[in-house]
C-alpha positions as CSV (number, residue, x, y, z in Angstrom):
1,M,-101.1,-26.2,17.8
2,T,-99.6,-24.8,14.7
3,A,-98.0,-21.4,15.0
4,A,-99.5,-18.6,13.0
5,P,-97.3,-17.2,10.2
6,A,-95.6,-13.9,10.9
7,L,-97.6,-10.9,9.7
8,H,-95.9,-8.0,7.9
9,V,-97.3,-4.7,9.2
10,V,-97.6,-2.2,6.4
11,T,-97.5,1.5,7.2
12,P,-100.1,3.5,5.3
13,G,-98.7,5.0,2.2
14,T,-95.9,2.4,1.8
15,V,-95.6,-0.6,-0.5
16,A,-95.3,-4.0,0.9
17,R,-92.1,-5.9,0.0
18,T,-91.5,-9.6,0.2
19,P,-88.2,-10.5,1.8
20,R,-85.6,-11.8,-0.7
21,P,-84.7,-15.4,-0.2
22,R,-81.0,-16.1,0.5
23,V,-79.4,-17.6,-2.6
24,T,-77.1,-20.5,-2.1
25,R,-73.7,-20.1,-3.7
26,T,-73.1,-22.7,-6.3
27,R,-69.8,-24.3,-7.0
28,A,-69.5,-22.5,-10.3
29,S,-70.0,-19.1,-8.7
30,A,-67.5,-20.0,-6.0
31,L,-64.9,-21.0,-8.6
32,A,-65.5,-17.9,-10.6
33,R,-65.0,-15.8,-7.5
34,A,-61.8,-17.6,-6.6
35,L,-60.4,-17.1,-10.1
36,A,-61.2,-13.4,-10.2
37,P,-57.9,-11.6,-9.8
38,R,-57.1,-9.2,-7.0
39,T,-56.6,-5.7,-8.2
40,R,-53.3,-5.3,-6.4
41,T,-51.9,-8.6,-7.8
42,V,-52.8,-7.5,-11.4
43,L,-51.4,-4.0,-11.0
44,G,-48.2,-5.2,-9.3
45,G,-47.6,-8.1,-11.7
46,S,-48.3,-6.2,-14.8
47,A,-46.1,-3.3,-13.7
48,G,-43.3,-5.7,-13.1
49,A,-43.9,-7.4,-16.5
50,V,-43.7,-4.0,-18.2
51,A,-40.4,-3.3,-16.5
52,G,-39.2,-6.8,-17.4
53,V,-39.8,-6.4,-21.2
54,Y,-38.1,-3.0,-21.2
55,P,-35.1,-3.4,-23.5
56,G,-31.5,-3.4,-22.4
57,V,-28.3,-3.1,-24.5
58,M,-27.7,-6.9,-24.7
59,S,-29.6,-9.3,-26.9
60,R,-31.2,-12.1,-24.8
61,S,-32.3,-15.6,-25.3
62,V,-35.9,-16.7,-24.7
63,W,-34.8,-18.3,-21.4
64,V,-33.1,-15.2,-20.1
65,E,-35.9,-12.8,-21.2
66,G,-38.6,-15.1,-19.8
67,V,-36.9,-15.5,-16.5
68,T,-36.4,-11.7,-16.3
69,V,-40.0,-10.9,-17.1
70,G,-41.2,-13.6,-14.6
71,A,-38.9,-12.4,-11.9
72,F,-39.9,-8.8,-12.4
73,A,-43.6,-9.7,-12.3
74,V,-43.1,-11.6,-9.0
75,I,-41.2,-8.6,-7.5
76,G,-44.0,-6.3,-8.7
77,V,-46.6,-8.5,-6.9
78,A,-44.5,-8.6,-3.7
79,L,-44.2,-4.8,-3.7
80,A,-47.9,-4.4,-4.3
81,V,-48.7,-6.7,-1.4
82,L,-46.3,-4.8,0.8
83,V,-47.7,-1.4,-0.2
84,T,-51.3,-2.5,0.5
85,W,-50.3,-4.0,3.8
86,L,-48.5,-0.8,4.9
87,W,-51.5,1.3,3.8
88,A,-53.9,-0.9,5.8
89,R,-51.6,-0.5,8.8
90,A,-51.5,3.3,8.3
91,I,-55.3,3.7,8.3
92,R,-55.8,1.0,10.9
93,R,-58.0,-1.2,8.8
94,P,-57.6,-5.0,9.1
95,G,-56.7,-7.1,6.1
96,G,-55.3,-4.6,3.7
97,S,-56.1,-6.6,0.6
98,P,-58.5,-5.4,-2.0
99,G,-60.9,-8.3,-2.7
100,R,-61.4,-10.1,-5.9
101,S,-64.0,-8.2,-7.9
102,R,-65.1,-7.2,-11.4
103,A,-62.7,-4.2,-11.0
104,G,-59.8,-6.7,-10.8
105,I,-61.0,-8.4,-14.1
106,A,-61.2,-5.0,-15.8
107,T,-57.7,-4.1,-14.5
108,A,-56.4,-7.4,-15.8
109,I,-57.7,-6.7,-19.2
110,G,-56.1,-3.2,-19.3
111,S,-52.8,-4.5,-17.9
112,I,-52.6,-7.2,-20.6
113,G,-52.9,-4.4,-23.1
114,A,-50.1,-2.4,-21.4
115,V,-47.8,-5.3,-21.3
116,T,-48.4,-6.1,-24.9
117,A,-47.7,-2.5,-25.9
118,A,-44.5,-2.5,-23.9
119,A,-43.4,-5.8,-25.6
120,A,-44.2,-4.3,-29.0
121,W,-42.1,-1.2,-28.2
122,S,-39.3,-3.4,-26.9
123,A,-39.3,-5.5,-30.1
124,Q,-39.3,-2.3,-32.2
125,W,-36.3,-0.9,-30.3
126,A,-34.5,-4.2,-30.8
127,R,-35.0,-4.1,-34.5
128,V,-33.6,-0.5,-34.9
129,S,-30.8,-1.0,-32.4
130,T,-27.5,-2.0,-33.8
131,S,-26.6,-4.0,-30.7
132,A,-29.6,-6.3,-30.4
133,V,-30.6,-9.4,-32.4
134,D,-34.0,-9.9,-33.9
135,S,-36.4,-10.5,-31.1
136,G,-39.5,-9.1,-32.6
137,S,-41.1,-12.3,-33.9
138,G,-44.3,-13.5,-32.3
139,G,-42.8,-16.9,-31.6
140,Y,-40.1,-15.3,-29.5
141,W,-42.5,-13.4,-27.3
142,A,-44.9,-16.4,-27.0
143,A,-42.0,-18.5,-25.7
144,V,-41.1,-15.7,-23.3
145,C,-44.6,-15.7,-21.9
146,V,-44.5,-19.4,-21.3
147,V,-41.2,-19.1,-19.4
148,A,-42.4,-16.1,-17.5
149,A,-45.6,-17.9,-16.5
150,T,-43.6,-20.9,-15.3
151,V,-41.4,-18.6,-13.1
152,C,-44.5,-17.0,-11.6
153,A,-46.1,-20.4,-10.9
154,A,-42.9,-21.7,-9.3
155,A,-42.8,-18.6,-7.1
156,L,-46.4,-19.1,-6.1
157,G,-45.8,-22.7,-5.3
158,A,-42.7,-21.8,-3.2
159,V,-44.7,-19.3,-1.2
160,R,-47.4,-21.8,-0.5
161,L,-44.8,-24.5,0.5
162,V,-43.1,-22.1,2.9
163,R,-46.5,-21.3,4.5
164,A,-47.4,-25.0,4.8
165,R,-44.0,-26.4,5.9
166,P,-41.8,-23.6,7.1
167,R,-39.5,-25.7,9.2
168,A,-38.9,-28.3,6.5
169,V,-38.2,-25.6,4.0
170,A,-35.7,-23.8,6.3
171,A,-33.9,-27.1,7.1
172,L,-33.7,-27.9,3.3
173,A,-32.3,-24.4,2.6
174,V,-29.6,-24.8,5.3
175,V,-28.6,-28.2,3.9
176,L,-28.4,-26.9,0.3
177,A,-26.4,-23.8,1.3
178,A,-23.9,-25.9,3.3
179,F,-23.5,-28.4,0.5
180,G,-23.1,-25.6,-2.1
181,S,-20.5,-23.8,0.0
182,I,-18.4,-26.9,0.6
183,S,-18.6,-28.2,-2.9
184,G,-18.0,-24.8,-4.4
185,A,-15.0,-24.1,-2.2
186,S,-13.4,-27.4,-3.0
187,A,-13.8,-26.9,-6.7
188,L,-13.2,-23.1,-7.0
189,D,-9.5,-23.2,-7.7
190,G,-8.8,-26.8,-8.4
191,L,-11.3,-27.6,-11.1
192,H,-8.7,-28.4,-13.7
193,A,-5.8,-29.2,-11.4
194,A,-6.0,-33.0,-11.9
195,S,-6.4,-32.8,-15.7
196,A,-3.9,-30.0,-16.5
197,A,-0.4,-31.3,-16.9
198,P,2.5,-29.0,-15.9
199,T,4.0,-27.0,-18.8
200,T,7.3,-28.1,-20.3
201,M,8.2,-24.7,-21.6
202,S,10.9,-22.8,-19.8
203,T,9.4,-19.5,-20.9
204,R,6.3,-20.2,-18.8
205,S,5.8,-19.9,-15.0
206,G,5.6,-23.4,-13.6
207,G,7.9,-24.8,-16.3
208,P,11.5,-26.0,-16.1
209,G,13.6,-23.6,-14.1
210,S,10.7,-21.4,-13.1
211,L,10.7,-19.7,-9.7
212,V,6.9,-20.4,-9.4
213,A,5.5,-23.8,-8.6
214,W,3.0,-25.1,-11.1
215,D,0.5,-26.2,-8.4
216,S,0.6,-22.7,-6.8
217,L,-0.6,-20.9,-10.0
218,G,-4.3,-21.6,-9.5
219,D,-6.7,-22.4,-12.3
220,H,-6.6,-19.0,-14.0
221,G,-2.8,-18.9,-13.8
222,R,-2.5,-22.4,-15.3
223,R,-4.8,-21.5,-18.1
224,F,-2.8,-18.3,-18.8
225,V,0.7,-19.9,-18.9
226,G,-0.5,-23.1,-20.5
227,D,-1.5,-21.5,-23.7
228,T,0.9,-22.6,-26.4
229,S,-0.6,-20.7,-29.3
230,H,2.6,-18.6,-29.6
231,P,5.4,-20.6,-27.9
232,G,8.1,-18.0,-28.6
233,S,6.5,-15.6,-26.1
234,I,7.1,-15.4,-22.4
235,R,4.2,-15.6,-19.9
236,T,4.8,-15.4,-16.1
237,Y,2.2,-15.5,-13.4
238,A,2.0,-15.7,-9.6
239,G,-1.1,-17.2,-7.9
240,L,-2.5,-16.8,-4.4
241,D,-0.5,-19.7,-3.2
242,S,2.8,-18.7,-4.9
243,A,3.8,-16.2,-2.1
244,S,2.5,-15.0,1.2
245,D,1.3,-11.5,0.3
246,V,0.7,-9.1,-2.6
247,T,4.2,-7.5,-2.6
248,A,5.9,-10.9,-2.6
249,R,3.7,-12.3,-5.4
250,A,4.4,-9.2,-7.5
251,A,8.1,-9.5,-7.0
252,L,8.0,-13.3,-7.7
253,A,6.1,-12.8,-11.0
254,A,8.5,-10.0,-12.1
255,D,11.6,-12.1,-11.1
256,D,10.3,-15.1,-13.0
257,M,9.9,-12.8,-16.1
258,V,13.5,-11.8,-15.7
259,R,14.6,-15.4,-15.3
260,A,12.8,-16.4,-18.6
261,G,14.6,-13.6,-20.5
262,G,11.8,-11.0,-20.6
263,L,14.2,-8.1,-20.4
264,D,15.7,-9.1,-23.7
265,R,12.3,-8.9,-25.5
266,Q,11.0,-5.9,-27.5
267,A,8.1,-5.4,-25.1
268,V,6.9,-6.2,-21.6
269,V,3.2,-6.1,-21.0
270,V,1.8,-6.0,-17.4
271,M,-1.5,-7.9,-17.6
272,V,-3.6,-6.6,-14.7
273,P,-6.2,-9.4,-14.0
274,T,-9.8,-9.2,-12.9
275,G,-10.8,-9.8,-9.3
276,S,-10.6,-13.6,-9.7
277,G,-7.2,-13.6,-11.3
278,W,-8.6,-14.2,-14.8
279,I,-6.6,-12.8,-17.8
280,D,-8.3,-12.6,-21.2
281,G,-6.4,-15.2,-23.3
282,T,-7.4,-13.5,-26.6
283,A,-5.8,-10.3,-25.4
284,A,-2.6,-12.1,-24.6
285,A,-2.6,-13.8,-28.0
286,G,-3.3,-10.4,-29.6
287,F,-0.2,-8.9,-28.0
288,E,1.9,-11.8,-29.1
289,E,0.7,-11.4,-32.6
290,L,1.2,-7.6,-32.5
291,F,4.9,-8.0,-31.4
292,G,5.6,-11.1,-33.4
293,G,6.1,-13.2,-30.3
294,D,8.9,-10.9,-29.0
295,V,7.1,-10.0,-25.9
296,A,6.9,-11.0,-22.2
297,E,3.5,-10.9,-20.4
298,V,3.3,-10.7,-16.6
299,G,0.2,-11.3,-14.4
300,M,-0.7,-11.9,-10.8
301,Q,-3.7,-13.0,-8.8
302,Y,-4.7,-10.9,-5.8
303,S,-8.1,-12.4,-5.0
304,S,-10.5,-15.3,-5.8
305,T,-13.7,-13.2,-5.8
306,P,-15.5,-12.1,-8.9
307,S,-14.8,-8.7,-10.4
308,W,-18.1,-7.2,-9.2
309,V,-17.3,-8.1,-5.6
310,S,-13.9,-6.4,-5.9
311,Y,-15.5,-3.4,-7.6
312,L,-18.1,-2.9,-4.9
313,F,-16.4,-4.0,-1.7
314,T,-12.6,-4.1,-2.2
315,P,-11.5,-1.6,-4.9
316,D,-8.5,-0.5,-2.8
317,D,-7.2,-4.1,-2.7
318,A,-7.3,-4.4,-6.5
319,A,-5.6,-1.0,-7.0
320,A,-2.9,-1.9,-4.4
321,A,-2.2,-5.2,-6.1
322,A,-1.9,-3.6,-9.5
323,H,0.4,-1.0,-8.1
324,A,2.6,-3.6,-6.6
325,L,2.8,-5.6,-9.9
326,I,3.4,-2.5,-12.2
327,S,6.0,-1.1,-9.8
328,A,7.8,-4.4,-9.6
329,V,8.0,-4.9,-13.3
330,A,8.9,-1.3,-13.9
331,D,11.8,-1.6,-11.5
332,R,13.2,-4.6,-13.4
333,V,12.8,-2.8,-16.7
334,R,14.5,0.3,-15.3
335,S,17.6,-1.8,-14.4
336,V,18.3,-2.2,-18.1
337,P,20.3,0.6,-19.9
338,A,18.0,2.8,-21.9
339,P,19.2,1.8,-25.4
340,Q,18.5,-1.9,-24.7
341,R,15.5,-1.4,-22.4
342,P,12.2,-3.2,-23.5
343,E,9.1,-1.1,-24.1
344,L,6.7,-1.2,-21.1
345,Y,2.9,-1.5,-21.6
346,V,0.0,-1.9,-19.2
347,Y,-3.2,-3.8,-20.0
348,G,-6.4,-4.1,-18.0
349,E,-9.9,-5.4,-18.8
350,S,-13.0,-4.6,-16.7
351,M,-12.0,-4.4,-13.1
352,G,-8.4,-4.8,-14.2
353,A,-8.7,-1.5,-16.2
354,A,-10.0,0.3,-13.1
355,A,-7.2,-1.1,-10.9
356,G,-4.5,-0.5,-13.4
357,A,-5.6,3.1,-14.0
358,R,-5.6,3.8,-10.2
359,A,-2.2,2.1,-9.9
360,L,-0.6,4.3,-12.6
361,A,-2.1,7.4,-11.1
362,D,-0.3,6.6,-7.8
363,A,3.0,5.5,-9.4
364,P,4.6,8.5,-11.1
365,Q,7.9,6.8,-11.9
366,A,6.2,3.8,-13.6
367,R,3.7,6.1,-15.3
368,G,6.6,8.0,-16.9
369,M,8.1,4.7,-18.3
370,V,4.9,3.4,-19.9
371,C,4.8,3.5,-23.6
372,G,1.1,2.8,-23.8
373,A,-1.9,1.5,-21.8
374,L,-4.9,-0.4,-23.1
375,W,-8.1,-0.2,-21.1
376,V,-10.8,-2.6,-22.2
377,G,-14.4,-2.5,-21.0
378,P,-13.7,-0.3,-17.9
379,P,-16.4,0.0,-15.3
380,A,-18.3,3.2,-14.5
381,R,-16.5,6.2,-13.0
382,F,-13.3,5.2,-14.8
383,T,-10.6,7.9,-15.0
384,D,-7.6,7.5,-17.4
385,P,-4.3,8.7,-15.8
386,V,-2.4,8.6,-19.2
387,P,-5.0,9.7,-21.8
388,E,-2.3,10.9,-24.2
389,R,-0.7,7.4,-24.2
390,S,-3.7,5.1,-23.8
391,S,-6.6,3.6,-25.8
392,V,-10.0,2.8,-24.3
393,V,-11.9,0.0,-26.1
394,V,-15.6,-0.4,-25.3
395,N,-18.2,-2.4,-27.3
396,A,-21.4,-0.5,-28.1
397,S,-23.4,-3.2,-26.3
398,D,-21.2,-3.6,-23.3
399,P,-23.3,-2.9,-20.2
400,V,-20.3,-2.9,-17.7
401,P,-19.2,0.8,-18.4
402,R,-22.8,1.9,-17.8
403,W,-23.6,-0.2,-14.7
404,D,-23.6,1.8,-11.6
405,P,-26.1,2.0,-8.6
406,A,-26.5,5.7,-9.3
407,L,-28.2,4.6,-12.6
408,A,-31.3,4.0,-10.6
409,L,-31.6,7.8,-10.0
410,H,-30.2,9.4,-13.1
411,P,-28.8,8.6,-16.5
412,A,-25.2,7.4,-16.9
413,G,-24.4,10.0,-19.5
414,G,-21.7,9.9,-22.2
415,A,-21.2,7.4,-24.9
416,A,-22.5,4.5,-22.7
417,E,-25.9,6.2,-22.4
418,A,-26.1,7.1,-26.1
419,A,-26.2,3.4,-27.0
420,A,-28.8,2.5,-24.4
421,P,-32.6,2.7,-24.5
422,P,-34.2,5.8,-23.0
423,W,-33.6,6.0,-19.2
424,L,-36.3,5.1,-16.7
425,P,-35.8,5.5,-12.9
426,G,-35.0,2.2,-11.3
427,V,-35.9,0.1,-14.4
428,S,-32.8,1.1,-16.3
429,F,-30.6,0.0,-13.4
430,L,-32.4,-3.3,-13.0
431,Q,-32.2,-4.0,-16.8
432,S,-28.5,-3.0,-16.8
433,S,-27.9,-5.5,-14.0
434,V,-29.5,-8.3,-16.1
435,D,-27.3,-7.2,-19.0
436,V,-24.2,-7.5,-16.9
437,I,-25.1,-11.0,-15.9
438,V,-25.3,-12.2,-19.5
439,S,-22.7,-9.8,-20.9
440,R,-20.2,-12.6,-21.7
441,S,-22.7,-14.8,-23.5
442,G,-22.3,-13.3,-27.0
443,P,-19.6,-13.6,-29.7
444,P,-16.5,-11.4,-29.7
445,G,-17.3,-7.8,-30.3
446,T,-20.6,-7.8,-28.4
447,G,-21.3,-7.3,-24.7
448,H,-18.3,-7.7,-22.5
449,V,-16.5,-10.1,-24.9
450,Y,-13.5,-8.7,-26.7
451,G,-11.5,-10.6,-29.3
452,D,-7.8,-10.4,-30.2
453,G,-8.5,-7.3,-32.3
454,Q,-8.8,-5.3,-29.1
455,V,-5.0,-4.7,-29.0
456,R,-4.9,-3.0,-32.4
457,G,-5.3,0.5,-31.0
458,L,-2.5,0.1,-28.5
459,P,-0.3,3.2,-28.5
460,T,3.4,2.4,-28.9
461,C,6.7,4.2,-28.2
462,G,7.4,4.4,-31.9
């Protein structure tokens, strides 16, 4: 017996409505819904992209700018996800993710306009800035967009891979980290040890009659003493393996200078190195040109870490090493009668400038003997102990004097801020950090690269 169809009871005064049939979702509608962006993703990514295209003081290649914009966009999305998750936890609502909707599409359109406007402003600032190259062409920004999109896609793929195979990814990360540490440690100081032949010049550390063994100089030391552009000069250096501690290394470098005849020269220059022991070869050549080769240059390695590590974590070690070297050289110079005594100078670049300045501030006897000091590209919060006998050289586009964690909260101030784009909280610090990373990629006179002309402003005893 066939069941009777259901009857719809209509209340008097109302209109009967036929129930709406359920519409089956087609594949096209499902795909469109899947591709519709989440509002939080669009807002976070576009905010990060706007911060990424905000200009810095350094000119950047397509690759650097593209990676910066992509990385900032990824960070923006991550922060947006974190904020919405925390908000959902706070109001005790499960999920915490705004769904894909038409609002997301509208937000995406508006965000594209915001990013485009920011890029246009950045290009305009680059054109009027004296420190940036022409990056205002459409081709430049199109290429930047391609690189940034690739970075975002790679980040998305990495996230999905971690979710799908977390143990495999963790194991691979451990293997790569171990391999990188072992290979990096083995090559850190001996990269050129096999190919660099010992010097044959007696006026160089590691040469005939030297008190310092060639193999103990380290890579930066061998580069410093191996330069033969002005063979009449004297260059001495002590590496980490040359003596057991800082005081012994300073004495060894100073004694090797005396052995090579440095006290008979017109000038002795203490070359305070960066954190890794690097000394700018163009500065050394500039001093040799300035004094006609009648100069002795003394350096010493106190660490193998980069300058930024020393600046942030071990500034006292850098200052102590500079103090030991300056004091040791000054003691040897003081032993010569005043009429025959060579002129004493101090040079420091980047972290070397900060360490050398602190050392002179704590060494009154040596400070009184110094004819002049040259500080090149000093970091933020630099204080000159001998302003009346010193010269501070800073490129207009050098980000190092401006970089400081406090830049995230307030402008740097002074000449460093005058050459920079308008300050934005947080963004200016992040962009300054990117500038520091690429600060040595330009020609001399730009960024943190200084040529041999940096020594021309050196104050002299005459």
